[in-house]
TORKOL-4160 file (C-alpha; in steps of 0.2 Angstrom, whole numbers, padded with zeros to 4 digits, m for minus):
448
<pt num="1" X="0632" Y="m0244" Z="m0494"/>
<pt num="2" X="0618" Y="m0250" Z="m0482"/>
<pt num="3" X="0612" Y="m0243" Z="m0467"/>
<pt num="4" X="0601" Y="m0255" Z="m0456"/>
<pt num="5" X="0585" Y="m0245" Z="m0452"/>
<pt num="6" X="0583" Y="m0227" Z="m0447"/>
<pt num="7" X="0567" Y="m0219" Z="m0446"/>
<pt num="8" X="0559" Y="m0234" Z="m0453"/>
<pt num="9" X="0567" Y="m0247" Z="m0441"/>
<pt num="10" X="0573" Y="m0256" Z="m0458"/>
<pt num="11" X="0573" Y="m0275" Z="m0455"/>
<pt num="12" X="0567" Y="m0272" Z="m0437"/>
<pt num="13" X="0550" Y="m0265" Z="m0441"/>
<pt num="14" X="0542" Y="m0279" Z="m0433"/>
<pt num="15" X="0552" Y="m0276" Z="m0416"/>
<pt num="16" X="0547" Y="m0256" Z="m0417"/>
<pt num="17" X="0529" Y="m0262" Z="m0419"/>
<pt num="18" X="0530" Y="m0274" Z="m0405"/>
<pt num="19" X="0538" Y="m0259" Z="m0393"/>
<pt num="20" X="0523" Y="m0249" Z="m0397"/>
<pt num="21" X="0510" Y="m0262" Z="m0394"/>
<pt num="22" X="0518" Y="m0267" Z="m0378"/>
<pt num="23" X="0517" Y="m0249" Z="m0373"/>
<pt num="24" X="0536" Y="m0247" Z="m0370"/>
<pt num="25" X="0541" Y="m0229" Z="m0368"/>
<pt num="26" X="0543" Y="m0219" Z="m0385"/>
<pt num="27" X="0560" Y="m0214" Z="m0378"/>
<pt num="28" X="0566" Y="m0232" Z="m0376"/>
<pt num="29" X="0560" Y="m0237" Z="m0393"/>
<pt num="30" X="0569" Y="m0221" Z="m0400"/>
<pt num="31" X="0585" Y="m0227" Z="m0391"/>
<pt num="32" X="0583" Y="m0245" Z="m0398"/>
<pt num="33" X="0581" Y="m0238" Z="m0415"/>
<pt num="34" X="0596" Y="m0227" Z="m0415"/>
<pt num="35" X="0606" Y="m0241" Z="m0408"/>
<pt num="36" X="0601" Y="m0251" Z="m0424"/>
<pt num="37" X="0604" Y="m0236" Z="m0436"/>
<pt num="38" X="0621" Y="m0235" Z="m0429"/>
<pt num="39" X="0626" Y="m0252" Z="m0437"/>
<pt num="40" X="0634" Y="m0251" Z="m0455"/>
<pt num="41" X="0636" Y="m0265" Z="m0467"/>
<pt num="42" X="0648" Y="m0268" Z="m0481"/>
<pt num="43" X="0652" Y="m0284" Z="m0491"/>
<pt num="44" X="0671" Y="m0281" Z="m0489"/>
<pt num="45" X="0678" Y="m0271" Z="m0474"/>
<pt num="46" X="0697" Y="m0267" Z="m0475"/>
<pt num="47" X="0705" Y="m0261" Z="m0459"/>
<pt num="48" X="0720" Y="m0250" Z="m0462"/>
<pt num="49" X="0724" Y="m0238" Z="m0476"/>
<pt num="50" X="0742" Y="m0242" Z="m0478"/>
<pt num="51" X="0750" Y="m0252" Z="m0493"/>
<pt num="52" X="0741" Y="m0268" Z="m0490"/>
<pt num="53" X="0724" Y="m0260" Z="m0485"/>
<pt num="54" X="0723" Y="m0248" Z="m0501"/>
<pt num="55" X="0729" Y="m0262" Z="m0513"/>
<pt num="56" X="0716" Y="m0274" Z="m0508"/>
<pt num="57" X="0702" Y="m0260" Z="m0507"/>
<pt num="58" X="0706" Y="m0258" Z="m0526"/>
<pt num="59" X="0706" Y="m0275" Z="m0529"/>
<pt num="60" X="0689" Y="m0278" Z="m0520"/>
<pt num="61" X="0680" Y="m0263" Z="m0527"/>
<pt num="62" X="0683" Y="m0273" Z="m0544"/>
<pt num="63" X="0675" Y="m0289" Z="m0537"/>
<pt num="64" X="0660" Y="m0283" Z="m0528"/>
<pt num="65" X="0657" Y="m0264" Z="m0534"/>
<pt num="66" X="0664" Y="m0247" Z="m0525"/>
<pt num="67" X="0649" Y="m0245" Z="m0513"/>
<pt num="68" X="0650" Y="m0262" Z="m0505"/>
<pt num="69" X="0668" Y="m0259" Z="m0499"/>
<pt num="70" X="0674" Y="m0248" Z="m0484"/>
<pt num="71" X="0692" Y="m0244" Z="m0478"/>
<pt num="72" X="0694" Y="m0239" Z="m0460"/>
<pt num="73" X="0709" Y="m0228" Z="m0457"/>
<pt num="74" X="0711" Y="m0213" Z="m0445"/>
<pt num="75" X="0726" Y="m0204" Z="m0453"/>
<pt num="76" X="0724" Y="m0190" Z="m0466"/>
<pt num="77" X="0741" Y="m0194" Z="m0474"/>
<pt num="78" X="0747" Y="m0209" Z="m0483"/>
<pt num="79" X="0766" Y="m0212" Z="m0484"/>
<pt num="80" X="0778" Y="m0221" Z="m0495"/>
<pt num="81" X="0789" Y="m0227" Z="m0481"/>
<pt num="82" X="0802" Y="m0235" Z="m0492"/>
<pt num="83" X="0807" Y="m0217" Z="m0497"/>
<pt num="84" X="0813" Y="m0212" Z="m0480"/>
<pt num="85" X="0830" Y="m0221" Z="m0482"/>
<pt num="86" X="0834" Y="m0208" Z="m0494"/>
<pt num="87" X="0826" Y="m0194" Z="m0485"/>
<pt num="88" X="0837" Y="m0199" Z="m0469"/>
<pt num="89" X="0851" Y="m0198" Z="m0481"/>
<pt num="90" X="0847" Y="m0182" Z="m0489"/>
<pt num="91" X="0844" Y="m0189" Z="m0506"/>
<pt num="92" X="0826" Y="m0186" Z="m0506"/>
<pt num="93" X="0813" Y="m0174" Z="m0499"/>
<pt num="94" X="0800" Y="m0179" Z="m0486"/>
<pt num="95" X="0786" Y="m0171" Z="m0495"/>
<pt num="96" X="0789" Y="m0182" Z="m0509"/>
<pt num="97" X="0785" Y="m0197" Z="m0499"/>
<pt num="98" X="0766" Y="m0192" Z="m0495"/>
<pt num="99" X="0750" Y="m0191" Z="m0502"/>
<pt num="100" X="0732" Y="m0187" Z="m0495"/>
<pt num="101" X="0723" Y="m0202" Z="m0489"/>
<pt num="102" X="0708" Y="m0196" Z="m0498"/>
<pt num="103" X="0718" Y="m0196" Z="m0514"/>
<pt num="104" X="0724" Y="m0215" Z="m0513"/>
<pt num="105" X="0707" Y="m0222" Z="m0507"/>
<pt num="106" X="0699" Y="m0229" Z="m0523"/>
<pt num="107" X="0685" Y="m0218" Z="m0529"/>
<pt num="108" X="0668" Y="m0224" Z="m0523"/>
<pt num="109" X="0675" Y="m0234" Z="m0509"/>
<pt num="110" X="0669" Y="m0228" Z="m0492"/>
<pt num="111" X="0683" Y="m0220" Z="m0481"/>
<pt num="112" X="0678" Y="m0223" Z="m0462"/>
<pt num="113" X="0690" Y="m0210" Z="m0454"/>
<pt num="114" X="0691" Y="m0219" Z="m0438"/>
<pt num="115" X="0701" Y="m0232" Z="m0427"/>
<pt num="116" X="0696" Y="m0249" Z="m0424"/>
<pt num="117" X="0692" Y="m0253" Z="m0405"/>
<pt num="118" X="0689" Y="m0271" Z="m0405"/>
<pt num="119" X="0686" Y="m0286" Z="m0417"/>
<pt num="120" X="0670" Y="m0298" Z="m0415"/>
<pt num="121" X="0673" Y="m0311" Z="m0429"/>
<pt num="122" X="0660" Y="m0323" Z="m0421"/>
<pt num="123" X="0647" Y="m0309" Z="m0427"/>
<pt num="124" X="0656" Y="m0303" Z="m0442"/>
<pt num="125" X="0657" Y="m0286" Z="m0434"/>
<pt num="126" X="0670" Y="m0274" Z="m0428"/>
<pt num="127" X="0668" Y="m0259" Z="m0416"/>
<pt num="128" X="0676" Y="m0241" Z="m0421"/>
<pt num="129" X="0676" Y="m0224" Z="m0412"/>
<pt num="130" X="0659" Y="m0218" Z="m0404"/>
<pt num="131" X="0655" Y="m0236" Z="m0400"/>
<pt num="132" X="0649" Y="m0238" Z="m0418"/>
<pt num="133" X="0647" Y="m0255" Z="m0426"/>
<pt num="134" X="0652" Y="m0260" Z="m0443"/>
<pt num="135" X="0648" Y="m0277" Z="m0450"/>
<pt num="136" X="0654" Y="m0287" Z="m0464"/>
<pt num="137" X="0654" Y="m0302" Z="m0476"/>
<pt num="138" X="0673" Y="m0301" Z="m0478"/>
<pt num="139" X="0686" Y="m0294" Z="m0466"/>
<pt num="140" X="0704" Y="m0289" Z="m0472"/>
<pt num="141" X="0715" Y="m0284" Z="m0458"/>
<pt num="142" X="0730" Y="m0274" Z="m0465"/>
<pt num="143" X="0735" Y="m0264" Z="m0449"/>
<pt num="144" X="0753" Y="m0263" Z="m0451"/>
<pt num="145" X="0767" Y="m0263" Z="m0437"/>
<pt num="146" X="0768" Y="m0252" Z="m0422"/>
<pt num="147" X="0783" Y="m0242" Z="m0418"/>
<pt num="148" X="0788" Y="m0244" Z="m0399"/>
<pt num="149" X="0801" Y="m0230" Z="m0396"/>
<pt num="150" X="0795" Y="m0229" Z="m0377"/>
<pt num="151" X="0803" Y="m0248" Z="m0375"/>
<pt num="152" X="0820" Y="m0238" Z="m0375"/>
<pt num="153" X="0823" Y="m0229" Z="m0360"/>
<pt num="154" X="0825" Y="m0210" Z="m0364"/>
<pt num="155" X="0814" Y="m0211" Z="m0379"/>
<pt num="156" X="0805" Y="m0203" Z="m0388"/>
<pt num="157" X="0808" Y="m0188" Z="m0379"/>
<pt num="158" X="0826" Y="m0190" Z="m0383"/>
<pt num="159" X="0823" Y="m0185" Z="m0400"/>
<pt num="160" X="0821" Y="m0167" Z="m0395"/>
<pt num="161" X="0841" Y="m0166" Z="m0393"/>
<pt num="162" X="0851" Y="m0165" Z="m0409"/>
<pt num="163" X="0863" Y="m0179" Z="m0416"/>
<pt num="164" X="0850" Y="m0192" Z="m0415"/>
<pt num="165" X="0836" Y="m0197" Z="m0428"/>
<pt num="166" X="0827" Y="m0211" Z="m0434"/>
<pt num="167" X="0822" Y="m0215" Z="m0452"/>
<pt num="168" X="0807" Y="m0225" Z="m0446"/>
<pt num="169" X="0796" Y="m0211" Z="m0441"/>
<pt num="170" X="0789" Y="m0196" Z="m0450"/>
<pt num="171" X="0793" Y="m0185" Z="m0435"/>
<pt num="172" X="0812" Y="m0190" Z="m0435"/>
<pt num="173" X="0819" Y="m0194" Z="m0452"/>
<pt num="174" X="0823" Y="m0178" Z="m0456"/>
<pt num="175" X="0833" Y="m0177" Z="m0440"/>
<pt num="176" X="0844" Y="m0191" Z="m0447"/>
<pt num="177" X="0849" Y="m0181" Z="m0461"/>
<pt num="178" X="0852" Y="m0165" Z="m0449"/>
<pt num="179" X="0864" Y="m0177" Z="m0438"/>
<pt num="180" X="0873" Y="m0182" Z="m0453"/>
<pt num="181" X="0876" Y="m0165" Z="m0460"/>
<pt num="182" X="0881" Y="m0158" Z="m0443"/>
<pt num="183" X="0894" Y="m0173" Z="m0439"/>
<pt num="184" X="0911" Y="m0167" Z="m0433"/>
<pt num="185" X="0921" Y="m0181" Z="m0425"/>
<pt num="186" X="0917" Y="m0197" Z="m0415"/>
<pt num="187" X="0905" Y="m0212" Z="m0416"/>
<pt num="188" X="0892" Y="m0214" Z="m0429"/>
<pt num="189" X="0881" Y="m0228" Z="m0422"/>
<pt num="190" X="0867" Y="m0238" Z="m0430"/>
<pt num="191" X="0855" Y="m0249" Z="m0421"/>
<pt num="192" X="0844" Y="m0265" Z="m0425"/>
<pt num="193" X="0831" Y="m0269" Z="m0411"/>
<pt num="194" X="0827" Y="m0287" Z="m0403"/>
<pt num="195" X="0810" Y="m0288" Z="m0410"/>
<pt num="196" X="0803" Y="m0290" Z="m0427"/>
<pt num="197" X="0805" Y="m0276" Z="m0439"/>
<pt num="198" X="0798" Y="m0268" Z="m0455"/>
<pt num="199" X="0811" Y="m0268" Z="m0468"/>
<pt num="200" X="0825" Y="m0277" Z="m0460"/>
<pt num="201" X="0838" Y="m0270" Z="m0472"/>
<pt num="202" X="0834" Y="m0251" Z="m0468"/>
<pt num="203" X="0844" Y="m0251" Z="m0452"/>
<pt num="204" X="0860" Y="m0253" Z="m0462"/>
<pt num="205" X="0856" Y="m0244" Z="m0478"/>
<pt num="206" X="0857" Y="m0228" Z="m0469"/>
<pt num="207" X="0874" Y="m0233" Z="m0462"/>
<pt num="208" X="0881" Y="m0235" Z="m0479"/>
<pt num="209" X="0873" Y="m0218" Z="m0486"/>
<pt num="210" X="0881" Y="m0209" Z="m0471"/>
<pt num="211" X="0898" Y="m0218" Z="m0473"/>
<pt num="212" X="0898" Y="m0212" Z="m0491"/>
<pt num="213" X="0892" Y="m0195" Z="m0487"/>
<pt num="214" X="0906" Y="m0192" Z="m0473"/>
<pt num="215" X="0919" Y="m0199" Z="m0487"/>
<pt num="216" X="0913" Y="m0186" Z="m0500"/>
<pt num="217" X="0914" Y="m0173" Z="m0487"/>
<pt num="218" X="0931" Y="m0176" Z="m0480"/>
<pt num="219" X="0925" Y="m0181" Z="m0463"/>
<pt num="220" X="0927" Y="m0201" Z="m0465"/>
<pt num="221" X="0944" Y="m0200" Z="m0455"/>
<pt num="222" X="0936" Y="m0192" Z="m0440"/>
<pt num="223" X="0921" Y="m0205" Z="m0440"/>
<pt num="224" X="0920" Y="m0222" Z="m0431"/>
<pt num="225" X="0905" Y="m0231" Z="m0439"/>
<pt num="226" X="0897" Y="m0245" Z="m0427"/>
<pt num="227" X="0883" Y="m0256" Z="m0432"/>
<pt num="228" X="0875" Y="m0263" Z="m0415"/>
<pt num="229" X="0863" Y="m0277" Z="m0420"/>
<pt num="230" X="0852" Y="m0288" Z="m0409"/>
<pt num="231" X="0854" Y="m0301" Z="m0422"/>
<pt num="232" X="0868" Y="m0315" Z="m0424"/>
<pt num="233" X="0870" Y="m0312" Z="m0442"/>
<pt num="234" X="0871" Y="m0296" Z="m0454"/>
<pt num="235" X="0857" Y="m0303" Z="m0465"/>
<pt num="236" X="0846" Y="m0317" Z="m0465"/>
<pt num="237" X="0850" Y="m0324" Z="m0483"/>
<pt num="238" X="0867" Y="m0330" Z="m0485"/>
<pt num="239" X="0871" Y="m0324" Z="m0502"/>
<pt num="240" X="0867" Y="m0305" Z="m0498"/>
<pt num="241" X="0875" Y="m0307" Z="m0480"/>
<pt num="242" X="0891" Y="m0312" Z="m0488"/>
<pt num="243" X="0891" Y="m0297" Z="m0500"/>
<pt num="244" X="0887" Y="m0285" Z="m0486"/>
<pt num="245" X="0901" Y="m0291" Z="m0474"/>
<pt num="246" X="0913" Y="m0289" Z="m0489"/>
<pt num="247" X="0907" Y="m0270" Z="m0491"/>
<pt num="248" X="0908" Y="m0268" Z="m0471"/>
<pt num="249" X="0926" Y="m0276" Z="m0471"/>
<pt num="250" X="0930" Y="m0264" Z="m0486"/>
<pt num="251" X="0923" Y="m0248" Z="m0478"/>
<pt num="252" X="0930" Y="m0252" Z="m0460"/>
<pt num="253" X="0913" Y="m0253" Z="m0451"/>
<pt num="254" X="0913" Y="m0261" Z="m0434"/>
<pt num="255" X="0900" Y="m0273" Z="m0431"/>
<pt num="256" X="0894" Y="m0279" Z="m0414"/>
<pt num="257" X="0881" Y="m0294" Z="m0414"/>
<pt num="258" X="0869" Y="m0298" Z="m0401"/>
<pt num="259" X="0869" Y="m0280" Z="m0395"/>
<pt num="260" X="0853" Y="m0272" Z="m0391"/>
<pt num="261" X="0848" Y="m0254" Z="m0388"/>
<pt num="262" X="0840" Y="m0251" Z="m0370"/>
<pt num="263" X="0844" Y="m0233" Z="m0366"/>
<pt num="264" X="0848" Y="m0216" Z="m0374"/>
<pt num="265" X="0855" Y="m0202" Z="m0364"/>
<pt num="266" X="0854" Y="m0188" Z="m0376"/>
<pt num="267" X="0861" Y="m0174" Z="m0364"/>
<pt num="268" X="0877" Y="m0184" Z="m0362"/>
<pt num="269" X="0877" Y="m0191" Z="m0380"/>
<pt num="270" X="0877" Y="m0210" Z="m0374"/>
<pt num="271" X="0869" Y="m0225" Z="m0379"/>
<pt num="272" X="0867" Y="m0240" Z="m0368"/>
<pt num="273" X="0867" Y="m0258" Z="m0375"/>
<pt num="274" X="0863" Y="m0274" Z="m0368"/>
<pt num="275" X="0874" Y="m0290" Z="m0372"/>
<pt num="276" X="0859" Y="m0302" Z="m0378"/>
<pt num="277" X="0872" Y="m0317" Z="m0374"/>
<pt num="278" X="0875" Y="m0312" Z="m0357"/>
<pt num="279" X="0859" Y="m0304" Z="m0350"/>
<pt num="280" X="0861" Y="m0290" Z="m0339"/>
<pt num="281" X="0878" Y="m0285" Z="m0346"/>
<pt num="282" X="0878" Y="m0268" Z="m0354"/>
<pt num="283" X="0890" Y="m0256" Z="m0362"/>
<pt num="284" X="0889" Y="m0238" Z="m0364"/>
<pt num="285" X="0894" Y="m0230" Z="m0380"/>
<pt num="286" X="0897" Y="m0212" Z="m0384"/>
<pt num="287" X="0889" Y="m0204" Z="m0401"/>
<pt num="288" X="0891" Y="m0191" Z="m0412"/>
<pt num="289" X="0877" Y="m0197" Z="m0422"/>
<pt num="290" X="0864" Y="m0211" Z="m0417"/>
<pt num="291" X="0851" Y="m0218" Z="m0429"/>
<pt num="292" X="0838" Y="m0228" Z="m0420"/>
<pt num="293" X="0828" Y="m0243" Z="m0426"/>
<pt num="294" X="0815" Y="m0244" Z="m0414"/>
<pt num="295" X="0808" Y="m0259" Z="m0406"/>
<pt num="296" X="0791" Y="m0264" Z="m0414"/>
<pt num="297" X="0776" Y="m0275" Z="m0411"/>
<pt num="298" X="0758" Y="m0279" Z="m0416"/>
<pt num="299" X="0745" Y="m0265" Z="m0415"/>
<pt num="300" X="0737" Y="m0264" Z="m0397"/>
<pt num="301" X="0719" Y="m0268" Z="m0405"/>
<pt num="302" X="0726" Y="m0285" Z="m0410"/>
<pt num="303" X="0735" Y="m0291" Z="m0395"/>
<pt num="304" X="0723" Y="m0303" Z="m0385"/>
<pt num="305" X="0710" Y="m0301" Z="m0399"/>
<pt num="306" X="0701" Y="m0316" Z="m0406"/>
<pt num="307" X="0710" Y="m0313" Z="m0423"/>
<pt num="308" X="0727" Y="m0313" Z="m0417"/>
<pt num="309" X="0740" Y="m0328" Z="m0412"/>
<pt num="310" X="0747" Y="m0328" Z="m0395"/>
<pt num="311" X="0760" Y="m0314" Z="m0399"/>
<pt num="312" X="0747" Y="m0302" Z="m0406"/>
<pt num="313" X="0749" Y="m0305" Z="m0425"/>
<pt num="314" X="0735" Y="m0309" Z="m0436"/>
<pt num="315" X="0734" Y="m0328" Z="m0438"/>
<pt num="316" X="0734" Y="m0333" Z="m0455"/>
<pt num="317" X="0738" Y="m0348" Z="m0466"/>
<pt num="318" X="0755" Y="m0344" Z="m0474"/>
<pt num="319" X="0751" Y="m0351" Z="m0491"/>
<pt num="320" X="0732" Y="m0342" Z="m0493"/>
<pt num="321" X="0733" Y="m0327" Z="m0481"/>
<pt num="322" X="0715" Y="m0334" Z="m0475"/>
<pt num="323" X="0713" Y="m0333" Z="m0456"/>
<pt num="324" X="0716" Y="m0351" Z="m0447"/>
<pt num="325" X="0700" Y="m0350" Z="m0438"/>
<pt num="326" X="0688" Y="m0337" Z="m0447"/>
<pt num="327" X="0687" Y="m0342" Z="m0465"/>
<pt num="328" X="0680" Y="m0325" Z="m0470"/>
<pt num="329" X="0694" Y="m0315" Z="m0461"/>
<pt num="330" X="0710" Y="m0312" Z="m0471"/>
<pt num="331" X="0726" Y="m0302" Z="m0467"/>
<pt num="332" X="0740" Y="m0295" Z="m0477"/>
<pt num="333" X="0757" Y="m0287" Z="m0474"/>
<pt num="334" X="0766" Y="m0283" Z="m0458"/>
<pt num="335" X="0752" Y="m0286" Z="m0445"/>
<pt num="336" X="0752" Y="m0304" Z="m0450"/>
<pt num="337" X="0762" Y="m0319" Z="m0443"/>
<pt num="338" X="0768" Y="m0324" Z="m0460"/>
<pt num="339" X="0785" Y="m0330" Z="m0458"/>
<pt num="340" X="0793" Y="m0318" Z="m0471"/>
<pt num="341" X="0801" Y="m0301" Z="m0471"/>
<pt num="342" X="0789" Y="m0286" Z="m0467"/>
<pt num="343" X="0791" Y="m0275" Z="m0483"/>
<pt num="344" X="0780" Y="m0267" Z="m0497"/>
<pt num="345" X="0787" Y="m0279" Z="m0509"/>
<pt num="346" X="0780" Y="m0293" Z="m0499"/>
<pt num="347" X="0762" Y="m0284" Z="m0499"/>
<pt num="348" X="0763" Y="m0284" Z="m0517"/>
<pt num="349" X="0765" Y="m0303" Z="m0519"/>
<pt num="350" X="0754" Y="m0305" Z="m0506"/>
<pt num="351" X="0740" Y="m0295" Z="m0513"/>
<pt num="352" X="0740" Y="m0306" Z="m0529"/>
<pt num="353" X="0738" Y="m0322" Z="m0519"/>
<pt num="354" X="0726" Y="m0315" Z="m0508"/>
<pt num="355" X="0715" Y="m0308" Z="m0522"/>
<pt num="356" X="0714" Y="m0326" Z="m0529"/>
<pt num="357" X="0711" Y="m0334" Z="m0512"/>
<pt num="358" X="0696" Y="m0322" Z="m0508"/>
<pt num="359" X="0689" Y="m0324" Z="m0526"/>
<pt num="360" X="0689" Y="m0343" Z="m0524"/>
<pt num="361" X="0681" Y="m0342" Z="m0507"/>
<pt num="362" X="0667" Y="m0331" Z="m0514"/>
<pt num="363" X="0663" Y="m0345" Z="m0526"/>
<pt num="364" X="0664" Y="m0358" Z="m0512"/>
<pt num="365" X="0680" Y="m0365" Z="m0520"/>
<pt num="366" X="0697" Y="m0368" Z="m0514"/>
<pt num="367" X="0712" Y="m0357" Z="m0521"/>
<pt num="368" X="0726" Y="m0365" Z="m0529"/>
<pt num="369" X="0737" Y="m0350" Z="m0528"/>
<pt num="370" X="0751" Y="m0351" Z="m0515"/>
<pt num="371" X="0761" Y="m0336" Z="m0508"/>
<pt num="372" X="0779" Y="m0342" Z="m0508"/>
<pt num="373" X="0785" Y="m0329" Z="m0496"/>
<pt num="374" X="0792" Y="m0318" Z="m0509"/>
<pt num="375" X="0800" Y="m0302" Z="m0502"/>
<pt num="376" X="0812" Y="m0289" Z="m0508"/>
<pt num="377" X="0824" Y="m0278" Z="m0500"/>
<pt num="378" X="0835" Y="m0266" Z="m0511"/>
<pt num="379" X="0850" Y="m0265" Z="m0500"/>
<pt num="380" X="0855" Y="m0246" Z="m0504"/>
<pt num="381" X="0874" Y="m0246" Z="m0501"/>
<pt num="382" X="0878" Y="m0230" Z="m0507"/>
<pt num="383" X="0871" Y="m0214" Z="m0516"/>
<pt num="384" X="0871" Y="m0224" Z="m0533"/>
<pt num="385" X="0872" Y="m0242" Z="m0527"/>
<pt num="386" X="0861" Y="m0256" Z="m0523"/>
<pt num="387" X="0861" Y="m0274" Z="m0520"/>
<pt num="388" X="0843" Y="m0281" Z="m0524"/>
<pt num="389" X="0841" Y="m0294" Z="m0512"/>
<pt num="390" X="0824" Y="m0305" Z="m0517"/>
<pt num="391" X="0821" Y="m0321" Z="m0508"/>
<pt num="392" X="0807" Y="m0333" Z="m0501"/>
<pt num="393" X="0800" Y="m0342" Z="m0486"/>
<pt num="394" X="0815" Y="m0353" Z="m0485"/>
<pt num="395" X="0828" Y="m0338" Z="m0485"/>
<pt num="396" X="0833" Y="m0343" Z="m0502"/>
<pt num="397" X="0836" Y="m0330" Z="m0517"/>
<pt num="398" X="0821" Y="m0329" Z="m0529"/>
<pt num="399" X="0829" Y="m0316" Z="m0541"/>
<pt num="400" X="0819" Y="m0307" Z="m0555"/>
<pt num="401" X="0834" Y="m0303" Z="m0566"/>
<pt num="402" X="0845" Y="m0315" Z="m0575"/>
<pt num="403" X="0860" Y="m0307" Z="m0567"/>
<pt num="404" X="0870" Y="m0309" Z="m0551"/>
<pt num="405" X="0859" Y="m0298" Z="m0539"/>
<pt num="406" X="0873" Y="m0301" Z="m0525"/>
<pt num="407" X="0883" Y="m0287" Z="m0533"/>
<pt num="408" X="0881" Y="m0268" Z="m0530"/>
<pt num="409" X="0873" Y="m0260" Z="m0546"/>
<pt num="410" X="0869" Y="m0243" Z="m0551"/>
<pt num="411" X="0854" Y="m0249" Z="m0562"/>
<pt num="412" X="0846" Y="m0256" Z="m0545"/>
<pt num="413" X="0848" Y="m0239" Z="m0536"/>
<pt num="414" X="0839" Y="m0231" Z="m0550"/>
<pt num="415" X="0825" Y="m0243" Z="m0548"/>
<pt num="416" X="0824" Y="m0241" Z="m0530"/>
<pt num="417" X="0824" Y="m0222" Z="m0531"/>
<pt num="418" X="0815" Y="m0218" Z="m0547"/>
<pt num="419" X="0804" Y="m0232" Z="m0553"/>
<pt num="420" X="0799" Y="m0240" Z="m0537"/>
<pt num="421" X="0789" Y="m0224" Z="m0530"/>
<pt num="422" X="0781" Y="m0224" Z="m0548"/>
<pt num="423" X="0775" Y="m0243" Z="m0547"/>
<pt num="424" X="0770" Y="m0240" Z="m0529"/>
<pt num="425" X="0758" Y="m0225" Z="m0532"/>
<pt num="426" X="0752" Y="m0229" Z="m0549"/>
<pt num="427" X="0752" Y="m0248" Z="m0550"/>
<pt num="428" X="0752" Y="m0256" Z="m0532"/>
<pt num="429" X="0740" Y="m0245" Z="m0524"/>
<pt num="430" X="0727" Y="m0247" Z="m0538"/>
<pt num="431" X="0728" Y="m0265" Z="m0537"/>
<pt num="432" X="0737" Y="m0269" Z="m0553"/>
<pt num="433" X="0755" Y="m0274" Z="m0546"/>
<pt num="434" X="0756" Y="m0292" Z="m0539"/>
<pt num="435" X="0774" Y="m0292" Z="m0539"/>
<pt num="436" X="0787" Y="m0296" Z="m0551"/>
<pt num="437" X="0784" Y="m0316" Z="m0552"/>
<pt num="438" X="0776" Y="m0316" Z="m0569"/>
<pt num="439" X="0791" Y="m0306" Z="m0577"/>
<pt num="440" X="0804" Y="m0317" Z="m0567"/>
<pt num="441" X="0797" Y="m0332" Z="m0578"/>
<pt num="442" X="0799" Y="m0322" Z="m0593"/>
<pt num="443" X="0817" Y="m0316" Z="m0590"/>
<pt num="444" X="0823" Y="m0333" Z="m0585"/>
<pt num="445" X="0815" Y="m0341" Z="m0600"/>
<pt num="446" X="0829" Y="m0354" Z="m0607"/>
<pt num="447" X="0840" Y="m0353" Z="m0591"/>
<pt num="448" X="0842" Y="m0367" Z="m0580"/>
């Protein structure tokens, strides 16, 4: 870790001497010196301490050495968010999804506990809290996605009422489970917003869990299950969409496409949806249970910043994850404009490509590694069943196992519930898991 000048003025000694020679007041020279002292430099700065950020900091530490890597992350706690589907359904405890940020940052890597205030890629620097400047040789942006509950009228304050929850936030996920347990009679409504979202399968996973829970507890006949989605399809990949539509039919679930949640009236247990095909036309639904998937968008610091595209997402090449304008800037995960689903599985595959891209860039060579858009969504359809959706940029299945993954399987549920958390904490975050691509090749040997 290199600080530029403190008492000695470091590289600015001639500047200090000049100040003294020219008789500038000592106060001012001290002020100048402290300004230089406030600038820190690292070979690699990683912005964000989520899945993408921690993974890349571990990989970069092995490349350039621990003392030359810094992670900027304000939060004390790191969450394994894919577990929250099971927490909301009562199958896992919230405490099992968290670890301290200090424990997941690779040893020797500098944790800068702060928020990023602005990016200045033309000068290879970023500003953080207290107007401090951090400069870098290489920058990796891994800021994730922002939940925007406030874009729905009546939220987030509506969560103070019962019968409403959301698996997307640590503050509201246990409310989902409470609402499910307290269910008596009426509509159970599940929403999907009119924005990009992380883990696009999660809004309906909790619906299937809830349906099974009420069935097992003899309350299903008193429940009317409704999925109101802003989309025009149930899932983006036809193979898995067909399988899900079959389950929806068998379980007697109503789906209203192109319906977007715009208001919640928790005192009346009413949810208001706009028909996106007839703008301005709204419909009010009463609910006994409401699961809200919030609108989401890019982090505020990215919007209108030099590293973002017009929509506020980090503007990277979809094959290499290298920034389109600034070659020493890279992006990974939910904060980027990569045209694939925003999931932890996508981050794993992206991390392997990005590792190679940066390695070759450091050697002034072009990387031949290409990210194919791989992402995975374990579609939980019950307390012991999962359809393991895996696909690429073209929304074509890209399956790891030599079996039909369009079917509900007990084995895939256990992979989701038990194996994947282990993989996340012990292999992904330590930079040793780059997705299942090598295993896919092995498992499909000799198969057309």
